[in-house]
C-alpha positions in Angstrom: 87.4 166.5 137.1 90.0 167.3 139.8 92.1 164.8 141.6 90.0 164.8 144.8 86.8 164.0 142.8 88.6 161.3 140.8 89.6 159.6 144.1 86.0 159.7 145.4 84.6 158.2 142.2 87.2 155.5 142.1 86.5 154.6 145.8 82.8 154.3 145.1 83.4 152.0 142.1 85.7 149.8 144.2 83.2 149.6 147.0 80.5 148.6 144.5 82.6 145.9 142.9 83.5 144.5 146.3 79.9 144.5 147.3 78.9 142.5 144.2 81.7 140.0 144.8 80.6 139.5 148.4 77.0 139.2 147.4 77.8 136.5 144.9 79.7 134.6 147.4 76.7 134.7 149.8 74.2 133.6 147.2 76.2 130.6 145.8 78.0 129.9 149.2 81.4 129.8 147.6 84.7 130.3 149.5 87.6 131.9 147.7 90.2 129.2 146.7 93.8 130.2 147.4 96.3 128.6 145.1 99.0 126.5 146.8 102.5 127.9 146.7 104.8 126.3 144.1 107.4 124.0 145.8 109.8 121.4 144.5 110.1 119.6 147.9 108.3 116.5 148.8 105.0 117.4 150.5 104.6 116.3 154.1 101.5 114.4 155.1 98.6 116.5 156.3 97.0 116.0 159.7 93.6 114.3 159.6 90.8 116.8 160.2 87.2 116.2 161.1 85.0 117.8 158.5 82.6 120.4 159.8 78.9 120.1 159.7 77.2 120.5 156.3 74.1 122.5 155.7 71.4 120.5 153.9 68.9 122.0 151.6 66.2 121.9 154.3 68.4 124.1 156.5 69.0 126.7 153.8 67.1 129.9 154.1 64.0 129.5 151.9 61.9 132.4 150.7 58.5 132.8 152.4 55.7 132.2 149.9 52.2 133.2 151.0 49.7 130.7 149.4 46.9 132.3 147.5 43.5 131.8 149.2 41.4 129.2 147.4 37.9 130.2 146.2 35.1 128.7 148.2 31.5 128.0 147.4 29.2 131.0 148.0 26.6 130.9 150.9 23.3 129.6 149.9 21.4 132.9 150.1 24.0 134.6 147.9 24.4 131.8 145.4 22.1 133.0 142.5 24.3 135.8 141.2 27.4 133.8 141.7 26.1 130.8 139.7 24.6 133.0 136.9 27.9 134.8 136.5 29.9 131.5 136.5 27.6 129.7 134.1 27.5 132.8 131.8 31.2 132.4 131.1 31.1 128.7 130.3 30.4 127.0 126.9 26.7 126.8 126.4 26.3 128.5 129.8 24.1 131.3 128.4 21.8 128.8 126.8 21.6 126.8 130.0 20.7 130.0 132.0 17.8 130.6 129.6 16.3 127.3 130.8 17.0 127.9 134.5 14.9 129.9 137.0 16.0 133.4 137.8 16.1 133.0 141.6 16.6 130.4 144.3 18.4 128.2 141.7 20.0 125.9 144.2 17.0 125.4 146.5 14.8 124.6 143.5 17.3 122.2 142.0 17.7 120.4 145.3 14.0 120.1 145.8 13.4 118.8 142.3 16.3 116.3 142.5 15.0 115.0 145.9 11.6 114.5 144.4 13.0 112.6 141.4 14.9 110.4 143.7 11.5 109.3 145.1 9.9 109.1 141.7 8.0 112.4 142.0 7.9 115.3 139.6 7.7 118.8 141.3 4.9 120.8 139.8 5.5 124.1 141.5 8.8 126.1 141.9 10.5 124.1 139.2 14.2 124.9 138.6 13.8 124.8 134.8 11.2 126.3 132.5 8.5 124.0 131.1 8.3 123.3 127.4 6.8 126.1 125.4 4.1 124.1 123.7 1.4 122.3 125.6 1.1 118.5 125.8 -0.8 117.4 122.7 -2.6 114.2 121.7 -4.6 112.7 118.8 -7.9 110.9 119.0 -7.6 107.5 117.4 -11.4 107.0 117.0 -11.6 104.0 119.5 -12.9 103.6 123.0 -12.0 101.4 125.9 -14.0 98.2 126.2 -14.9 98.4 129.8 -15.7 102.1 130.4 -16.2 103.3 126.9 -13.7 106.1 127.3 -12.2 107.9 124.3 -8.7 106.7 123.5 -5.9 109.0 122.6 -2.3 108.7 121.3 0.5 111.1 122.1 1.2 113.4 119.2 4.6 113.3 117.5 4.7 117.1 118.0 4.8 116.5 121.7 8.0 114.5 121.5 9.7 117.4 119.8 9.1 119.6 122.9 11.9 117.7 124.7 14.5 117.6 122.0 16.2 120.9 122.9 16.4 119.9 126.6 18.2 116.6 125.7 20.5 118.4 123.2 21.5 120.9 125.9 22.2 118.2 128.4 24.4 116.5 125.9 26.3 119.7 125.3 26.9 120.5 129.0 27.4 116.9 130.2 31.2 117.3 130.4 34.0 116.9 132.9 34.2 120.7 133.2 30.6 120.9 134.3 31.3 118.1 136.9 34.2 120.2 138.2 31.8 123.2 138.5 29.2 121.0 140.2 31.9 119.8 142.7 32.8 123.4 143.5 29.1 124.3 144.3 28.4 121.0 146.1 28.7 122.5 149.6 26.0 125.0 148.7 23.8 122.3 147.4 24.3 120.3 150.6 23.3 123.3 152.7 20.0 123.5 150.7 19.5 119.7 151.1 19.8 120.1 154.9 17.1 122.7 154.8 14.7 120.0 153.5 14.9 118.3 156.9 15.6 114.9 155.4 16.9 112.7 158.3 19.3 110.6 156.2 21.5 111.0 153.2 23.0 113.9 151.3 22.4 115.8 148.1 25.1 114.0 146.1 23.8 110.5 146.8 20.2 111.8 146.2 21.2 113.0 142.8 22.7 109.6 141.9 19.6 107.9 143.2 17.5 110.2 140.9 19.6 109.4 137.9 19.4 105.7 138.6 15.6 105.9 138.9 15.3 107.6 135.5 17.6 105.1 133.9 15.4 102.3 135.2 12.3 103.5 133.2 10.9 100.5 131.4 11.4 100.5 127.6 8.3 101.1 125.5 7.2 101.9 122.0 5.5 105.2 121.1 2.0 103.7 120.5 1.0 104.2 124.1 -2.7 104.8 124.5 -4.2 107.4 126.9 -7.6 108.1 128.4 -9.0 111.4 129.8 -11.4 110.7 132.6 -11.0 114.3 133.8 -8.7 117.2 133.0 -5.6 115.1 133.1 -4.7 112.3 130.8 -3.9 108.9 132.1 -2.4 105.8 130.5 -5.1 103.3 129.5 -2.8 100.4 130.6 -3.2 100.2 134.5 0.4 98.8 134.8 1.8 101.9 133.2 -0.4 104.3 135.2 0.9 102.8 138.4 4.5 103.7 137.5 6.3 106.6 139.3 5.6 110.0 137.9 9.2 110.3 136.8 8.9 107.1 134.7 5.6 108.3 133.2 7.4 111.6 132.2 10.1 109.6 130.5 7.5 107.6 128.6 5.8 110.8 127.4 9.1 112.0 125.9 9.0 109.3 123.2 11.3 106.4 122.6 14.0 108.3 120.6 14.3 111.0 123.2 14.2 108.5 126.0 17.1 106.4 124.6 19.2 109.6 124.0 18.5 110.8 127.5 19.4 107.4 129.1 22.7 107.5 127.3 23.5 110.9 128.8 22.4 109.8 132.2 24.7 106.8 132.1 27.6 109.1 131.4 26.5 111.5 134.2 26.2 108.6 136.7 29.7 107.4 136.0 31.1 110.9 136.6 29.1 111.4 139.7 30.2 108.1 141.2 33.8 108.8 140.4 33.6 111.8 142.7 32.8 109.4 145.5 35.8 107.3 144.8 38.1 110.3 144.8 
């Protein structure tokens, strides 16, 4: 390397070092400190100087951070695929999807919940599949005293139809599922508004439905039925006058009913906590 090239390279290195020093001084806001000259004489008092303005942290240049857009609940008409995808990636979500309807999930849930809040059971366009086996009874060989109708008792096999539903509810009844419910709540509220209900909202309607199911009277499994037509009815007039939701809870059997009420109490507490927040 000749002398001229050596000088150019050296100059570039010096410029680079100087740039790094200056850059460091800007980043940490340091001023170079000059050492005081050594002197054996008595120092004279310095004149009082007014300190300059200081720059607080709020005045320092802050980097601009663009916040990430938060996900929002899907529109009602586009919610099926969104919910199916989201549930499919959650624990027990695939099993839950196997019980849910394939389309109009939100609308059907809202319609069923509103019916439950009034004590009714929707018979068409249900959000979940019905039990595979049919309702079964056993003749007990006796008749009613007044109308001489044949008396029946609910078969134990019928109670088993509801066990998997309650087990699934216990598995998904978790804080994470409440978080998921809270995310989709605007979509549910839109479907609720479509019902044309003048007062209330979906969230309070759901709590009302849960409370109604919890209020089902306790009973043993020796309930007697009659069959005056195609449908069975409770032979006890006081039971037959109960809301349809209560009568469904009675048909589940005492063991299932107790287990379901325990889960409903937990669900109610979590739903009411959302109101407090």
